[in-house]
C-alpha positions in Angstrom: 128.0 102.6 151.5 125.5 105.2 152.8 123.8 104.6 156.1 120.3 103.2 155.6 117.4 104.9 157.3 114.3 103.2 158.3 111.0 105.0 158.4 107.8 104.2 160.2 104.8 104.6 157.9 101.4 105.5 159.4 98.1 105.6 157.5 95.4 107.7 159.3 97.2 107.2 162.6 97.7 103.4 162.3 101.2 102.1 161.9 101.7 100.2 158.7 105.3 99.1 159.3 108.9 100.2 159.1 110.5 100.5 155.6 113.4 102.1 153.8 112.5 105.2 151.7 112.9 103.1 148.6 110.4 100.6 149.8 107.9 103.3 150.7 108.4 105.0 147.4 107.8 101.7 145.5 104.6 101.0 147.6 103.1 104.4 147.1 104.5 105.1 143.6 106.2 108.4 144.6 109.8 109.7 144.3 112.1 108.4 147.0 113.1 112.0 148.0 109.5 112.8 148.7 109.5 110.2 151.5 112.5 111.9 153.2 111.0 115.4 152.6 107.7 114.4 154.2 109.5 112.7 157.1 111.7 115.8 157.7 108.7 118.2 157.6 106.2 116.0 159.4 103.5 116.9 156.8 100.9 114.4 155.7 101.3 112.8 152.3 97.9 112.9 150.4 96.3 113.9 153.7 96.7 110.3 154.9 100.3 109.1 155.3 102.9 110.1 157.8 106.5 109.1 157.7 108.9 109.1 160.7 112.6 108.2 161.0 112.9 105.3 163.4 116.4 104.1 162.7 119.5 105.6 161.1 122.2 103.3 159.8 122.2 99.5 159.2 122.5 97.5 162.4 122.0 100.5 164.7 119.3 100.4 167.3 116.7 103.0 168.1 118.2 105.8 170.2 115.3 106.5 172.6 115.4 103.3 174.7 119.2 103.6 175.0 118.8 107.2 176.1 116.2 106.3 178.7 118.5 103.5 180.1 121.4 105.9 180.2 119.4 108.4 182.2 118.4 105.7 184.7 122.0 104.6 185.2 123.4 108.2 185.3 120.9 109.2 188.0 121.7 106.0 190.0 125.4 106.8 189.8 124.9 110.4 190.8 122.7 109.7 193.8 124.9 106.8 195.0 128.1 108.9 195.0 131.5 107.3 194.5 
């Protein structure tokens, strides 16, 4: 089974929600691959909608909070020594 990506959907700068590309395609009546293409390029769809990948794979968490936490712990370990 392919990993499921979630996309944040924004309309004129306001976050609408997080959906799969299939859900967004159904909501906006566009091809599913258009959602992924617009998310990859960062272009506006119909001058109004922006799509952004927020989660890759079912059950996985967003990477950014984990990366920030990792940086805090890494710096603490490096400054404390062994």
